[in-house]
N, C-alpha and C positions, 0 to 999 in steps of 0.2 A: 139526259144530264148535259150532253154537249150543247144542245139547243138552249137550255137554261143558262149555261155559262156564257154563251154568246149574247143572250139578252141582257144578262147582268153587266157584261163589259161594255156593250155598245149603247144600251139605253141609259144605264146609270153613269157611263163614261168614267169608270174607275176600275182599277185592278185590285184583286184580293191577293195580298202578299203573305206568304209564310216566311218569316224571317227567323233564322236559327243562328245563334252565336254560341260557340264553345269557348270556355276559359279553363284554365288549369283547375280552378276550384269549383266551378259551377257552369251550368249551361242555361241559356235563355231561349224561350220560344215566344215569338210575337206574331200575332195574326192581326192584320190591319188592311182596311180598304184605303187605297191611296189614289187621289185624283190629282195628277201632276198639273193639269191645266188650270184647275181652280186652287191648287196648292192647299188641299184639304186632306187630312189624315184622320181616320176614325179607328181608334184602337178597339179591337174586338176581344183580344185576350193577350195577356202578358204574364208569364210565369217562369219560374225556375224548374228544371227537370234534370233527371239523373242520367238516363241512358239514351244517347242519340239514336241508337239502333231501333228504339221502340217508338219512333215518331209515327203518328197516325195522320192520314190525309184528311184535311178539312174539306167541307163542301165548297163548291164553286171556286176552286183554287185557280188563280191565273199564273202566278209566278212563285218560284222558290228561290230564296236568297240565303245561301249558306256561308256564314262568316266563321272561319275556323281559327283557332289560336295558333301561335307561332310554332308549336310543336307538331301540328298536324298539317300545316300548309305553308307555302312560301310564295308570296306575291312580290314581283319585282317590276318596277317601271324603269325603262331605259331608252335613251335616244341612240339610234343606230344610223350610220351613214354609208351609202354605197356610191361609188363613182360610176357614172354612165359612160358607156363605150363611145357613144356619139352625141356629145352634149349639144351640138348645133341642130340636131333634128328634134322634132316634137315628140313627146312621149305618146306612144300608141297603146292601145289596150293590151296587145300581146306583150309589149315591153313592160308595162305596169305589172302584169302577172308575174313576169320574171323577176322584177325588182322586189316585189313583195315576198316572193319565194326565197330570194337570197337573204333578205333581212330577217325573215323568220328563222332560217337556219343559223344565221349569225346570233340571233337572240338565244336560240337553244344551245348553241355551242358555248356561249358566254355564261349562261346562268344555270344550266341543268346540273352541272357538277357542284356549283355552289349550293343549289337547293338540296341536292343529295347529302352533302356534308352537313348542312344546317339541320336536316331531318335525321341525321345519323343513319343514312341508308347508302346503298351502292347506286351508281348511275342507273342501273337496270331496274331498280326498285322504285323509282320515281316516275311519275307521268305528268304530262301537261294536261290540265283540266279546263283551261280557258285562256283566251288571249284576245285583247282588244287593241285596235289602233286608235290612239288618242289625238295625235297631231301628225300633219304631213308638211314637209318643206321641200321646195325645189330651190336649190341654192339657199338663200336666207329668207325666202318668201314663204310664209305660212299659207297653205292653200287648202281648199276643200276637195277639188277635183284636179289632179295633176295632168290628166290627159290633154294633150295639145300644148303643154308647156315645154320650154327648153331650159337647159341648165346642166352643169357638170355634176353637181351633188344632188342626190335624192335621199331624204331622211324621213324616218318614221319614229314616233314615240310610241312604244309598245308597252302594254301592261299584261303580264302573263302570270298564271298561277300554277304551281306544281304541288302535287299531293303524293302520298305513298300509293303505289300501285294496288296495295291491299284494300284501298278505299273504293275501288272500281265497282264491286257488286252493290255497295250501299248507294253510290251515286247513280248507278244505272236504275236502281229501284226508285229513287227520287225522280229520275227522268221520266218514269212512267206516269207520274202525277201531273206533269206539266211540260209543255214544249219550251219553257223558259226557265232554265236552271243556271244560276250564277254561283260560282264558288270563288271565294277570296280569302286571303289572310287578313283578318280584321284589323290588326295593328298597322299593317302596311297601307291599307286603303285609308284609314283615318289619318295617318301621317301625311298622305298625299293631299289632304284637305288644306294643309298649311304650307304647301311647297313653294309659294311665292315669297315667303317671309323668312324662313328659318333654314339652318343647316342641319339641325337635329330636332327630333320630336321624341318626347318621353311620355309613355302611357303608364300611369301609376295604377297598379292592380291591387289585389288582396295582399299578396306576400312578396311581390316583386315588381320591378319596373322594366319595361321593354323600351329599348332605344332604337330608333330608326334614323338612318342617315339619308339626307336629302341633297347631298353634295354630288358633284361630278355628273350632273344630268341624270341622276338615278334616285329612286326611292327604294331603299333596301334595308333589311334588318341588320342591325349592328351588333348588339349584345343585350344581355339582361343583367340587372343588378338586384340584389336581394334587399329591397327597401319598398314597403308598400303600406297599405292601410293597417296591417298588423303592427307596424312600428308605432303608429299613432296610438293604437289601442294599448300596446305594451307600456307606453309612456304614462298613460292614464292609470293602468293597473299598478305600476310600480310606485307612482307618486302617492296614490291613495290606499295602497295595499288592498286591492280589490281582487275578487275571484273573476274568472272569465265572463260568467253570465252577467254579473253586476256591472262590470266594465262595459259590456256590450250595450246594456240598457242605458247607462249614462251617456255613452258615446252617441247612441242613436238619438237621445233627447238633445244632445249638444248639436248634432247635425241639423235637427229640426228647430233649433232655437227655443227649446222648451225647458230651459233651466234658468235659475236666478241670475241676475246681472253679476253678482259677486262670483258665483261658481264659473260663469262664462269667462270672466277676466282671468281666473286662475287657469282654466283649461286653455284659453287663448295663449297664455304665456308658455304652457307646456308644448302646444302645437308649434309656436314660433321657434322654440328650441329644437324641435324635431325637424322643422323645415331648414334650420341652419345646417343640421347634419345632412339632410337631403341635398342641399346646395353644394356642400363641401364634397360629397361623394361624386356628384356629377361634374363639378368643375375640374376634377382630376382626369376625367375621361374626355370632356368635350371642349373643343375650341371653336369659337364663332357663335353666331346667334342660335339660341335654342328656346324651345317652348315645352310646356308640359300640360297634361290634362289628367283629371281623375275619372276613373270609371266607377265612382261612387259619389254620393251626395256630400256637399260641403257647405257649411253655413257661412254667412257673411261675417268677416272679422277683419281686423286691421292687418292687411297684408304688408309685409316689408315691400317698399317701392320696387326694389330690384326683382322681386318675385311676382308681384302683381302684374307687371307688364308682360310676363312670360306665361301667365296662366291662360289656358284656352278652355272655353266652355262650349260643349256641344249643344246645350240648351239654347244658349245665346245665338249660336251659329244658325240653328233651325229657325229661330225667330227672325234673324237678319235675312233669311231667304224668303220670308213671308208666309211660312206654312202655319196653318191653323190646326190645332189638335182637338179632338173630342174623344170621350171615353164611354164605353158601354157599362162600365162598372166604376167602383170607387178607387180609381187608380191615381197615383201621384206621378207627376212629370219628373222622373228621377234621372240621374246621370246614366244609370244603366240603360234605361229606356231611350233617352235622347241620343246616346252614343250609337245604339243599334239603328235607330231611325236615321241618324246622320250618315251611316254607312250606305243605306239603300238610296237615300235622297241624293247624296253626292254621286253615286255610281250612275244613276239614271239621269241626273242633270248634266253630267259631263257631255261635251259635244259628241254627237254621234256621226261618224264618218261613214255613212251608209254606202258611199260610192265604192269603197274598197272591201266591203263585207263579202261579196261573192268571190273575190280573188282570195281573200284570207280563208274563208270556209273551204274552198276547193282545195287549198294547200294543206290545211290542218286536219281535215276530216279523218285521215288515216293515222294521224298522230294522237288524237284525243278519243279514247275509247268510250267516253261518256256522251259524245255528240249524237 
C-alpha cells in the first residue's frame, strides 16, 4: 500500500486530501485530488455527515486537513518581536534557535489563556495542536533566511491552533492515517484570506454570524451574533405564511434562480430588508472597514452598493487563483464546497519558510502531543 501511495503521488504529481469541516449545525467531508503545480482540483466525494468520530480512512490518502468550528478550536495569528542582545553581530544558527524558542513561549503566554477562555476550559485543558511561521523580519526587512543578518529587532508572524486536550486521542488516530495532519479553526483561517483589506471579517452561517478581528497585527476571534441563513428563511416564512418545509423549497429555488421574475422581485425586497437589519446589527459592533461572506449559496440580485463592495465570494477567490475544478459526480460548485477548498488552497499556497521548520519542530515537539 505504501508503494502504491508513492507511485500515486510521484507519478501523478498530486496529493489526495481528506478535508473535514465541522460547523455547529452540520459537518462536511471532502475527498479531492489536488495538483498545486497545475492548479487542478478533482472532487472525488463531497457530503454532509453526522459523527466526526466515525470517519473512515480513504485509499491512497496523502494529507488530512481538519477545519474545526470556533467552539472546538482557536486559531490565532500574531506578530511577535524580541530584542537581540547583540544587534551588531550576525545572527547565527544557535542564536536563531534561541530567538524562535523565546517567541514561541511569548506566543503561548499571550494566547493560551485567551484560547482556554474562548473554549470555556481551564488553561490545563487546552493544547497546542499546530503552529506555523508565516513571516520573518529583521528590523523592518522581511526575509526568508535570517542567518547572517544584523539588527536590533527580530520578529515572527506565527499562526497557532489550540484545541481541547480531550481531542488528543481522536487527532492521534488521524495521525496514523497520514504524516501530514493540519488542524485549524476554519473561521480564523478564512478571515486571514482578507487580511490585507479589512479590520473585521464576518462569516454568515446557518443560525449565527462569527466575527473575526484583523486589527493590531492579529487575526483573532471576536464574537458571534445570532443572525444567519435562518433569518432570511424566517422572513420568507412570515411574509407568505409558509411552513418550514415549503419555505425551504422556495428558498432553495430562489438561491438557484428557479422562480418567476415577479416572485424573485418580491423575495429580493424581503432579502434587502433583512440585509438592512444585518447591517444595523453589525454597525453597532464594528468600527472601520469590514467584509462578510456566506457559507451558503446566494443568487445574483441587486445588492445595495454599500453591501456589494463588502461581500466576499470564495468561489470567485478560487477562480482568481487560477484553479480548475472537475467532479466525479453530479456536484454543484457551492459556497459550502468552495469555502472548504479555499481553506486548504490558502493554507498550502501561503509562503513556506522551511528554513525555520527544524528550529520550530525541535522546540514544539514536546508541546504538541499530536506530532
